[in-house]
C-alpha positions in Angstrom: 16.9 -51.8 31.5 13.7 -50.2 30.5 13.0 -49.6 26.8 13.5 -45.2 26.3 9.9 -45.4 24.7 9.7 -42.5 21.8 6.8 -39.8 21.7 5.4 -41.8 18.2 5.4 -45.0 20.3 3.4 -43.4 22.8 0.8 -41.9 20.5 0.7 -45.3 18.5 0.5 -47.5 21.9 -0.8 -45.7 24.8 -3.0 -42.5 22.8 -4.3 -44.2 19.8 -6.0 -46.9 21.8 -7.5 -44.4 24.7 -9.3 -42.3 21.6 -10.4 -45.6 19.9 -11.9 -46.3 23.6 -13.7 -43.5 23.2 -15.6 -43.4 19.9 -12.6 -41.3 18.2 -12.1 -42.7 14.7 -10.2 -41.6 11.8 -12.7 -38.9 10.5 -12.5 -37.2 13.6 -8.7 -37.1 14.3 -6.4 -34.9 12.0 -2.7 -35.9 13.3 -0.1 -33.4 13.2 -2.3 -30.6 11.9 -0.5 -27.6 10.5 -2.2 -24.2 10.4 0.0 -21.7 9.8 1.7 -21.1 6.9 5.1 -19.6 8.7 6.3 -15.9 8.4 7.4 -15.1 5.1 11.1 -14.6 4.4 13.5 -13.3 1.9 14.3 -15.6 -0.8 11.1 -17.5 -1.0 11.4 -19.0 2.3 9.1 -19.3 5.5 9.5 -19.6 9.1 8.5 -22.2 11.5 4.9 -23.6 10.7 2.5 -24.3 13.9 0.8 -27.9 14.0 -1.1 -29.6 16.7 -0.3 -33.4 17.4 -3.8 -34.1 17.3 -7.2 -32.2 16.1 -10.2 -33.2 17.4 -12.9 -32.8 15.0 -16.9 -33.6 14.9 -19.5 -32.5 12.7 -16.8 -30.3 10.7 -16.2 -28.2 14.0 -12.9 -28.4 15.8 -13.3 -29.4 19.5 -10.1 -30.4 21.1 -6.4 -30.4 20.5 -4.2 -33.3 22.2 -0.7 -32.3 23.2 1.2 -35.7 23.5 4.6 -36.5 25.6 6.3 -39.3 26.1 5.3 -41.6 28.7 8.3 -41.1 30.6 7.6 -37.2 30.7 5.2 -35.2 33.1 1.9 -35.6 31.0 1.6 -31.8 31.2 5.2 -30.9 30.3 3.5 -29.3 27.0 0.0 -27.6 28.3 0.8 -24.1 27.9 2.0 -24.2 24.6 -1.1 -26.0 23.6 -3.3 -23.2 25.7 -1.6 -20.6 23.4 -2.4 -22.5 20.6 -5.9 -23.5 21.7 -6.6 -19.8 22.3 -5.5 -19.0 18.5 -7.8 -21.3 17.0 -10.4 -21.0 19.6 -10.7 -24.7 20.8 -12.3 -24.7 24.5 -11.0 -27.8 25.4 -7.0 -29.1 25.8 -5.6 -32.1 26.7 -2.1 -33.0 27.6 -1.0 -36.3 27.8 1.8 -38.6 28.1 -0.6 -41.8 27.6 -0.8 -43.3 31.4 -2.4 -39.9 32.5 -4.4 -37.6 30.5 -5.1 -33.8 31.6 -8.1 -31.7 30.7 -8.3 -27.7 30.6 -11.1 -25.5 29.9 -10.6 -22.9 28.2 -13.3 -20.7 28.7 -13.1 -20.8 32.5 -8.8 -21.5 32.9 -9.2 -24.8 34.7 -8.2 -28.0 34.0 -7.9 -31.5 36.2 -6.9 -35.2 35.5 -9.7 -37.5 34.2 -9.9 -41.0 33.7 -10.7 -40.8 29.9 -11.1 -38.7 27.0 -15.0 -37.6 26.5 -16.5 -38.9 23.4 -17.1 -36.8 20.7 -20.6 -36.3 21.0 -20.0 -35.6 25.1 -18.0 -32.9 24.3 -20.3 -31.1 21.2 -23.0 -31.1 23.6 -21.2 -29.9 26.3 -20.0 -26.9 23.9 -23.3 -26.4 21.7 -26.2 -26.8 24.1 -28.2 -23.7 23.2 -30.2 -24.1 20.0 -28.2 -27.3 19.2 -30.1 -28.8 16.7 -29.7 -25.5 13.9 -25.9 -25.4 14.8 -25.9 -29.3 13.7 -27.4 -28.8 10.9 -25.1 -25.8 9.8 -22.2 -27.1 11.1 -22.5 -30.6 9.3 -22.7 -28.7 5.8 -18.9 -28.9 4.9 -17.6 -25.6 3.2 -17.8 -25.2 -1.0 -14.0 -25.6 -1.8 -13.0 -27.2 -5.2 -9.6 -28.9 -6.2 -7.2 -28.9 -2.9 -8.6 -25.7 -1.5 -8.5 -25.5 1.9 -9.9 -23.0 4.3 -7.2 -21.0 6.4 -8.0 -21.6 10.6 -9.1 -18.2 11.2 -11.5 -18.4 8.1 -12.8 -21.6 9.8 -13.5 -19.9 12.9 -15.0 -16.7 11.3 -17.9 -18.7 9.4 -18.3 -20.8 12.5 -19.0 -17.8 15.0 -21.3 -16.0 12.4 -23.6 -19.1 12.0 -23.9 -20.3 15.8 -24.7 -16.4 16.6 -27.5 -17.0 13.7 -28.5 -19.6 15.3 -29.0 -18.1 18.8 -30.6 -15.4 17.0 -28.1 -12.5 17.6 -29.3 -9.7 15.1 -26.3 -7.7 14.7 -23.0 -9.1 14.1 -19.5 -7.9 13.5 -16.3 -9.4 12.1 -13.1 -7.5 12.2 -10.5 -9.3 9.8 -7.2 -7.5 8.2 -7.2 -6.5 4.3 -6.1 -9.0 2.4 -7.3 -12.0 5.1 -10.6 -13.3 2.7 -13.7 -11.9 4.2 -15.4 -12.6 0.8 -14.6 -15.8 1.0 -15.8 -16.2 4.5 -18.7 -14.4 3.3 -19.7 -16.8 0.7 -19.3 -19.8 2.9 -22.0 -18.0 5.6 -24.2 -17.9 2.9 -23.7 -21.4 1.1 -24.5 -23.3 4.8 -26.9 -21.0 5.2 -28.7 -22.1 1.5 -28.4 -25.6 1.9 -30.1 -25.6 5.5 -32.9 -23.4 4.4 -32.5 -21.1 7.4 -34.6 -17.9 7.4 -35.8 -15.8 10.0 -39.3 -17.2 9.3 -38.5 -20.7 10.5 -40.2 -21.7 6.8 -38.9 -24.4 4.3 -37.3 -21.8 1.8 -33.9 -20.7 0.9 -32.8 -17.4 2.2 -32.9 -14.2 0.4 -29.8 -12.3 0.9 -28.6 -8.7 0.7 -24.9 -7.9 -0.1 -24.4 -4.5 0.5 -20.9 -2.7 -0.7 -20.3 1.3 -1.7 -18.3 0.4 -4.7 -19.0 -1.3 -8.1 -15.7 -3.4 -8.4 -16.1 -4.7 -4.6 -19.2 -5.6 -5.7 -18.4 -7.3 -8.9 -15.6 -8.9 -7.1 -18.0 -10.4 -4.5 -20.3 -11.7 -7.3 -17.3 -13.4 -8.9 -16.8 -15.0 -5.6 -20.5 -16.4 -6.0 -20.2 -17.7 -8.9 -21.3 -21.2 -8.1 -24.7 -19.6 -7.3 -25.1 -17.8 -10.3 -28.2 -18.9 -11.5 -29.7 -17.5 -7.8 -28.4 -13.9 -8.0 -28.7 -11.0 -9.1 -27.4 -6.9 -9.0 -29.8 -4.5 -8.3 -28.9 -1.1 -10.4 -30.6 1.5 -12.5 -29.7 -1.0 -15.5 -31.5 -4.1 -14.1 -34.4 -2.2 -13.0 -34.8 -0.5 -16.4 -34.3 -3.8 -18.3 -37.7 -4.9 -15.6 -39.8 -1.9 -16.9 -38.9 -0.5 -13.5 -39.8 -2.9 -11.1 -37.0 -4.2 -9.1 -35.8 -7.8 -9.0 -37.4 -10.4 -7.0 -37.0 -13.6 -8.4 -33.4 -14.7 -6.9 -32.1 -15.7 -3.4 -28.4 -13.4 -3.5 -29.0 -9.9 -4.0 -25.7 -7.4 -4.9 -25.7 -3.4 -4.6 -23.5 -0.4 -3.9 -25.9 1.5 -1.2 -25.4 4.6 -4.0 -27.7 2.4 -6.4 -30.6 1.8 -4.6 -30.2 4.9 -2.0 -32.5 7.7 -2.6 -31.5 10.3 -4.7 -32.4 13.6 -6.3 -34.3 12.3 -9.2 -34.6 8.7 -8.7 -36.5 7.2 -5.8 -35.1 4.9 -3.6 -35.1 1.2 -5.0 -34.9 -0.5 -1.3 -38.3 0.9 -0.5 -40.0 -1.2 -3.1 -38.7 -4.2 -1.2 -41.0 -5.0 1.9 -39.2 -4.6 5.1 -39.2 -8.2 5.9 -37.9 -8.9 2.5 -34.3 -9.8 3.3 -33.3 -12.5 5.9 -29.3 -11.7 6.2 -27.7 -8.6 4.9 -24.2 -8.2 4.5 -22.1 -5.0 4.8 -18.8 -5.0 3.0 -16.7 -2.6 4.4 -19.4 -1.7 7.2 -16.8 1.4 8.8 -17.7 3.1 6.0 -20.4 5.0 7.3 -22.9 2.0 7.6 -23.7 2.6 11.5 -23.7 6.1 11.6 -27.4 7.4 12.4 -26.9 10.5 10.0 -24.7 7.8 7.2 -26.6 7.0 3.8 -26.3 3.5 4.6 -28.3 3.6 7.5 -31.7 4.4 6.2 -31.2 1.1 4.4 -30.3 -0.9 7.2 -33.2 0.4 9.4 -35.7 -0.1 6.7 -34.2 -3.9 6.4 -34.5 -4.0 10.1 -35.8 -7.7 10.6 -32.9 -9.1 9.0 -29.7 -10.0 10.6 -27.0 -7.6 9.9 -23.6 -8.7 9.4 -20.8 -6.0 8.8 -17.4 -6.5 7.7 -14.6 -4.7 8.6 -10.8 -4.4 8.8 -10.2 -1.8 11.3 -10.6 -2.8 14.8 -12.0 0.0 16.9 -11.3 3.8 16.9 -12.7 7.1 17.4 -13.2 7.8 13.7 -15.4 4.3 13.3 -17.1 4.5 17.2 -20.5 4.2 15.3 -19.9 1.0 13.2 -19.1 -1.0 16.9 -22.3 1.1 18.7 -24.4 -0.6 16.2 -23.1 -4.0 16.0 -21.3 -4.3 19.1 -18.1 -5.8 19.6 -16.6 -8.3 17.4 -17.7 -11.9 17.7 -14.2 -12.4 16.2 -10.9 -10.8 15.3 -8.1 -11.1 13.0 -5.3 -8.5 13.0 -2.7 -7.7 10.6 0.0 -8.8 13.0 -2.1 -12.7 13.2 -1.7 -12.2 9.6 2.3 -11.6 9.0 3.3 -13.7 11.3 1.2 -16.4 10.4 2.5 -16.0 6.7 -0.8 -15.4 4.9 -0.1 -12.0 4.7 3.3 -10.3 3.5 5.7 -8.6 5.6 6.9 -4.9 5.1 9.6 -1.6 5.2 9.1 1.7 5.1 10.9 4.5 2.5 10.2 8.4 3.8 11.4 10.4 1.3 12.0 14.2 1.8 12.6 17.3 -0.8 13.5 20.1 -0.4 9.9 21.8 -1.5 8.2 20.1 1.3 6.7 23.8 1.9 6.5 26.8 0.1 7.1 30.3 0.8 6.3 32.7 -2.2 8.5 35.2 -3.4 8.7 37.8 -5.8 11.4 35.3 -8.0 8.6 33.2 -8.8 5.5 33.8 -10.9 1.9 33.1 -10.0 0.4 31.2 -12.8 -3.5 31.1 -11.6 -4.8 32.1 -8.3 -3.6 34.2 -5.7 -1.4 33.9 -2.7 -3.9 33.5 0.3 -1.3 31.7 3.0 2.5 33.2 4.7 3.7 29.3 3.9 2.1 26.4 2.3 2.9 23.0 3.8 2.5 18.9 2.7 -1.3 19.4 3.8 -1.8 22.0 1.5 0.4 20.7 -2.2 -1.9 19.3 -4.9 -5.1 20.5 -3.1 -4.8 24.2 -3.0 -1.7 25.1 -4.9 0.2 23.3 -7.3 3.7 23.6 -8.2 4.5 21.6 -11.0 8.0 21.1 -11.0 7.1 19.4 -7.6 5.1 17.2 -9.0 7.5 16.1 -11.8 10.5 15.9 -9.1 8.3 13.5 -7.2 7.4 11.0 -10.8 10.9 10.9 -10.8 11.7 9.8 -6.9 8.5 7.3 -7.9 10.6 6.2 -10.6 14.0 5.9 -9.3 12.7 4.1 -5.6 11.1 1.0 -6.9 11.9 -1.8 -9.5 11.2 -0.7 -13.0 8.7 -3.7 -13.9 7.3 -4.1 -9.9 3.6 -3.7 -10.0 2.8 -0.1 -7.7 -0.5 2.1 -6.7 0.2 5.7 -6.0 -2.1 7.5 -3.4 -2.6 10.9 -4.4 -4.4 13.6 -3.4 -7.4 13.5 -5.9 -8.3 12.5 -9.2 -7.1 15.9 -11.0 -3.7 14.9 -8.7 -3.8 11.6 -10.0 -3.9 12.6 -13.5 -0.7 15.1 -13.6 1.1 12.5 -11.4 0.7 10.1 -14.1 1.5 12.1 -17.0 4.7 12.8 -15.2 5.5 9.7 -14.6 5.2 8.6 -18.2 7.4 11.1 -19.2 9.9 10.1 -17.5 9.6 5.8 -17.7 11.9 4.1 -19.7 9.6 1.7 -20.4 8.2 2.3 -23.9 4.4 0.9 -23.0 1.5 3.4 -23.6 0.0 1.9 -20.5 2.8 1.6 -18.1 1.4 3.7 -15.9 -2.5 5.0 -16.0 -5.2 6.2 -14.1 -7.5 4.3 -12.2 -10.5 7.0 -10.8 -14.3 6.5 -10.7 -13.6 9.2 -13.5 -12.0 6.5 -15.7 -15.0 4.5 -15.9 -15.1 1.3 -18.0 -11.6 2.5 -19.1 -10.5 2.6 -15.7 -11.6 -0.7 -14.9 -10.4 -2.2 -17.5 -6.9 -1.2 -16.6 -7.5 -2.1 -13.2 -8.6 -5.9 -14.3 -5.1 -6.2 -16.0 -3.1 -4.5 -13.7 -5.0 -7.5 -11.0 -4.2 -10.3 -13.8 -0.7 -11.9 -12.5 0.2 -12.9 -16.1 0.2 -9.8 -17.4 3.3 -7.1 -16.8 1.3 -4.1 -17.9 0.1 -1.7 -16.5 3.0 -1.6 -13.6 2.0 1.5 -11.9 -1.8 2.8 -11.1 -2.2 6.5 -9.8 -5.3 6.5 -8.0 -7.1 8.9 -5.3 -9.7 7.2 -2.9 -10.8 4.2 -5.7 -8.6 1.7 -4.5 -8.4 2.3 -0.8 -10.2 -0.7 0.2 -11.1 -4.4 -1.1 -9.3 -4.3 -4.5 -7.6 -7.4 -4.7 -4.1 -7.2 -6.3 -1.7 -10.0 -5.2 1.6 -8.7 -6.6 1.6 -5.3 -5.7 5.1 -4.4 -4.6 5.0 -0.7 -3.7 2.3 1.2 -2.2 3.2 5.0 -2.7 1.7 8.0 -0.5 1.9 11.5 -1.6 -0.7 13.2 0.7 -1.0 13.2 4.8 -3.8 10.6 5.7 -6.1 12.1 8.6 -7.6 8.7 9.5 -5.7 5.4 10.6 -8.5 3.1 9.6 -8.0 4.8 5.9 -4.2 4.6 6.5 -5.2 0.4 7.3 -7.3 -0.4 4.0 -4.3 1.6 2.3 -1.7 -0.2 4.0 -3.8 -3.6 3.2 -3.4 -2.8 -0.8 0.2 -4.5 -0.2 -0.3 -6.6 2.2 -1.6 -10.2 0.0 0.5 -13.0 -0.6 2.3 -13.9 -3.7 4.6 -16.3 -5.2 8.2 -14.6 -4.8 7.0 -11.6 -2.9 9.0 -11.6 0.2 7.7 -8.2 1.4 6.4 -4.9 0.0 7.5 -0.7 0.7 5.7 2.0 1.4 7.2 4.7 -0.5 5.4 7.9 2.0 6.4 11.7 0.6 4.1 12.8 2.9 4.7 11.6 6.7 1.4 9.6 6.6 3.5 6.4 8.0 4.0 8.7 11.2 0.4 7.3 11.8 2.5 4.1 12.7 3.1 5.9 15.8 -0.5 6.4 16.9 -1.3 4.4 20.4 -3.9 2.7 18.6 -1.7 0.9 15.5 -1.1 -2.0 17.1 0.6 -1.0 20.3 3.0 2.1 21.5 6.2 1.6 19.3 9.5 1.8 20.8 12.0 4.0 20.5 13.1 3.9 16.3 16.7 4.0 15.0 16.8 5.6 12.0 19.1 4.2 8.6 19.6 6.2 6.3 19.4 5.3 2.5 23.1 4.7 2.7 22.9 2.3 5.8 24.3 4.6 8.3 22.6 4.7 11.5 21.1 7.8 13.0 22.6 7.5 16.7 19.9 9.9 17.9 16.9 8.1 18.9 13.5 9.6 17.7 11.4 9.5 20.3 7.8 8.0 20.2 5.5 10.3 19.1 1.5 10.1 20.5 0.0 12.5 17.8 0.3 12.9 14.2 -0.1 15.7 11.6 -3.9 14.7 10.4 -6.0 16.5 7.5 -10.0 16.6 7.2 -11.1 14.4 4.5 -13.5 15.7 2.0 -16.7 13.5 2.2 -16.4 13.6 -1.5 -13.6 13.1 -4.1 -14.5 16.7 -5.7 -15.9 18.8 -3.5 -16.5 22.5 -5.2 -14.1 23.2 -8.3 -12.2 26.0 -6.6 -9.8 27.6 -8.6 -6.0 26.6 -7.3 -3.2 28.4 -7.3 -0.4 27.6 -9.4 3.1 28.7 -9.2 5.9 28.5 -11.3 9.3 28.3 -9.7 12.2 30.4 -10.9 14.7 28.9 -13.1 17.3 29.1 -10.3 15.6 26.7 -8.3 16.9 23.3 -8.4 14.6 20.7 -6.7 15.8 17.3 -5.3 15.1 15.1 -2.8 17.2 15.7 0.7 16.7 12.1 2.3 15.4 8.8 1.9 14.9 7.1 5.4 14.5 3.4 5.5 12.1 2.3 8.3 12.0 -1.0 8.8 8.6 -2.0 10.9 7.3 -5.1 12.2 4.1 -6.5 12.4 2.9 -4.5 15.4 4.2 -1.5 14.0 7.1 -1.3 16.0 10.4 -0.1 14.7 13.7 -2.4 14.3 17.0 -1.5 13.2 18.3 -3.7 9.9 19.6 -6.5 11.6 16.6 -6.9 13.6 14.3 -6.4 10.7 15.8 -8.7 8.8 16.7 -11.6 11.7 12.9 -11.3 11.5 12.3 -11.9 7.7 15.7 -14.6 7.1 15.9 -16.5 10.7 19.0 -15.8 12.6 22.0 -14.2 10.8 25.2 -15.9 11.3 28.3 -15.1 12.8 31.3 -16.4 11.1 33.0 -13.9 10.4 34.8 -12.0 13.7 34.8 -8.3 12.5 34.7 -5.9 9.2 38.1 -6.7 8.8 37.8 -10.5 8.9 35.3 -10.4 6.7 37.0 -7.6 4.0 39.5 -10.1 3.9 38.3 -13.0 3.3 35.8 -11.5 0.6 38.9 -10.0 -1.5 40.8 -13.3 -1.8 38.6 -15.6 -4.4 39.6 -18.9 -2.8 38.4 -18.2 0.6 35.4 -15.9 -0.5 34.1 -19.3 -2.3 34.6 -21.0 0.9 32.3 -18.6 2.7 29.8 -18.6 0.4 29.5 -22.0 0.4 29.1 -21.8 4.6 26.3 -19.3 4.0 25.0 -22.0 1.8 25.0 -24.4 4.5 23.1 -22.0 6.6 20.2 -21.3 4.1 21.4 -18.3 2.9 22.2 -19.4 -1.0 22.3 -16.9 -3.8 18.8 -16.7 -4.0 18.4 -15.7 -0.7 21.4 -13.3 -0.7 20.1 -11.5 -3.8 16.9 -11.1 -2.3 18.9 -9.5 0.9 20.6 -7.4 -1.7 17.6 -6.2 -3.4 15.8 -5.4 0.1 18.2 -3.1 1.8 20.1 -1.7 -1.5 20.4 -2.5 -5.0 21.3 -5.1 -7.7 23.8 -2.3 -8.4 25.6 -3.1 -4.6 28.1 -5.9 -3.8 27.3 -9.1 -1.5 30.2 -7.7 0.3 28.7 -4.3 1.2 24.9 -6.2 2.4 26.6 -8.4 4.8 28.9 -6.2 5.9 26.1 -3.8 6.3 23.9 -6.2 8.0 26.5 -7.4 10.4 28.9 -4.0 11.0 25.8 -1.1 10.0 28.6 -0.3 7.6 27.8 2.4 4.6 26.9 0.8 1.4 28.5 1.6 -1.9 27.6 0.2 -5.5 29.8 -1.7 -7.5 30.6 1.6 -10.0 31.9 3.4 -6.6 34.3 0.7 -6.0 35.3 0.5 -9.6 35.6 4.1 -9.5 37.9 3.8 -6.6 40.5 1.3 -8.1 40.8 3.8 -11.0 41.0 7.0 -8.4 44.1 4.7 -6.6 46.9 4.7 -9.2 46.4 0.6 -8.8 47.1 -0.2 -12.6 50.1 2.7 -12.8 52.3 -0.4 -11.6 51.7 -2.4 -14.5 54.1 -1.0 -17.3 52.7 -3.5 -20.4 49.9 -1.5 -21.6 48.3 -5.0 -22.6 48.2 -6.1 -18.9 46.9 -2.7 -17.3 43.8 -3.0 -20.7 43.3 -6.1 -19.5 42.9 -5.8 -15.7 41.0 -2.6 -16.6 38.6 -5.1 -18.6 37.9 -7.7 -15.5 37.0 -4.5 -13.3 34.5 -3.3 -15.7 33.2 -6.8 -16.2 32.9 -6.4 -12.4 30.7 -3.0 -12.3 28.7 -4.6 -14.7 28.2 -8.1 -13.6 28.9 -8.3 -10.2 31.1 -11.0 -8.4 30.9 -13.9 -10.5 33.5 -12.3 -12.7 36.0 -12.7 -9.7 36.1 -16.0 -9.7 39.3 -18.2 -9.9 37.1 -20.4 -12.4 36.5 -17.2 -14.4 39.8 -16.2 -15.1 40.2 -18.6 -18.2 37.3 -17.2 -20.0 38.2 -13.7 -19.6 41.7 -14.4 -20.5 40.1 -16.0 -23.7 38.0 -12.6 -24.3 40.5 -9.9 -24.2 43.6 -11.5 -24.4 43.7 -14.7 -26.2 45.3 -18.0 -25.5 46.9 -18.6 -22.1 50.4 -18.5 -24.0 49.4 -14.8 -24.8 48.9 -14.0 -21.6 51.9 -15.3 -20.4 53.8 -13.0 -22.9 51.6 -9.8 -21.5 51.9 -10.7 -17.7 55.6 -13.0 -18.0 54.0 -16.0 -16.2 50.5 -17.7 -15.2 51.4 -16.7 -12.0 51.9 -13.0 -12.1 48.4 -12.8 -14.1 47.0 -14.9 -11.0 48.6 -12.3 -8.3 47.5 -10.0 -10.5 44.2 -10.5 -10.6 44.0 -11.2 -6.8 45.8 -7.6 -6.2 43.0 -6.5 -8.0 40.0 -8.0 -5.9 41.8 -6.7 -2.5 42.1 -3.1 -3.9 38.7 -3.5 -5.1 37.4 -4.3 -1.4 40.1 -1.6 -0.1 37.5 0.9 -0.7 35.4 1.7 2.7 
């Protein structure tokens, strides 16, 4: 009888010897290579990580992968999965083998065949990098600059190597498109590091290259400078202060130059600093957030790029091609590599999200004589969401939105509020601080360009994960791009967004991964999230099922939308200071939030039901109760509830995961029972206070003639309302008796005997969960 050989035996006895035979050493092979972190799930859990059986490397480059099968299986059984992984990793050569036969598939031509033996590392490298191979080899051979246990993510390696290979092939215009939060500055640094070590330059001389890093905001340039800290002695920032310190002469005694284009472009009273440099001074120009106008022929950046036309221009952007950034793609050409938001979320490098669409009863305004005009004049019959805080200000509406923000975020959850303009950011900051419950004076602060150094200091404190304060930032345009704040839990949108490019940038403020951050929430007051329905978001979404704040599902489907309301964004954050209309509402007008529509949206912008979304975050939900009544019966009895919780624990739903589920779809004031019932049967969610109130109103206590018995049961109910189901455990009864009645003997006097006490304790719980 033939021994059943395992896959591990096959690798050791058949595959490894064949690799050694073709000169593959342990330095060239990485076994069980994990290349994703696994999608973020609730309770700080992770989904399945993707890995390869063998990764073949040479000269610091991934050349091929091997899918290993048992010797008694067909050699190409796992080929398709291997090809899918190769597509993700941009690896051209895929091998599938059972140790006896080797199948080679070339992804670039889409064909494969059986081969006698593995190619050697050098043979495979030569097949891939024939053109300008010496320069490519030189660049590849230089390892990444890493410290400690740091390791580049797979897509970062791909991006760096793709850029270097294009530079080696003398390409002049290069574009990388990577989602916000995926480390574009880290990628830039590794590119510069390798070019420095190789002494590459456009003249082919024996010198280090001179590189200009261009951004459009000081905070972005400063963040980049921090990343480039290992080359601190070789870098300089070009600005008025630096030029002034050099008696009006631009700095040239460095290799890495950082600048914001506003600082070096031509202005009314200052000549363009960039013109002081020879046209061939720089070898490489890196343009951060290049979609922001660098490629527009009339744009401010274009003159700078045209002056340094001989240099290689590398554009970095987080936005795929759209009508509103077509100039970028026209200038740079097709991206040499793209890594999308959906890639980042599925791989576990970015955080999933949900949407709360909040509507008020003053999302439009029609003037009546009951209301008072404080400033300005009425120019329209009807003002809508596009007008608020631009042409019309209603202080009571701003106050309502401030209160709604506080009611829809956790007290200490870091939150960025995107406002209409800087004045609106100021007003909303003041309103939030008026209604906050945290005493710290810097709980909510404004961070805009007007704040200058004070605002930048607040931003640094907000980005510091060891600091709790400030909690809320109000801003307008300043924080839309490039701000690395990892623990942002809420993104608040208070005005429509006219550009899907800007929308993606804003959403990116919340996607960064942080320990304990399982998802973030987009709180939308203006319908800006309708941009999820744009066909260019990440595909056309299917019909949506609406869920209300209570968890009730609306049976009426919302048809997918093909267009969205947009507004023309001003080119500058401040235009002319026009007098705005200010309205004081009549005292009889009561403003309120009329609807909170919670939308669960996947990484592709597709709306999901509650269950679908949670299954993505949690994994497959268990089916260990038959229906809602069965769950209610189990939960109302402390003994069977304990068994159910134990079963859920064995399935991976420990207390931490259940609490995270509750906090996500409801609030800490709700019972886990309601969360499970809502997920499984779409039932309404009640708070513990609502359940306790129902018991007080159903005459349950009147059946107990003994006043002390009634007071004890009311005491238990109050503890449940305040602290949760832990107060209803059978093991907790003894402590409750001691706290309220004294000794077991005292309890026996009140209830007659311990059996009656236990029965009353259980009966109270049945009444708690009868409320529907």
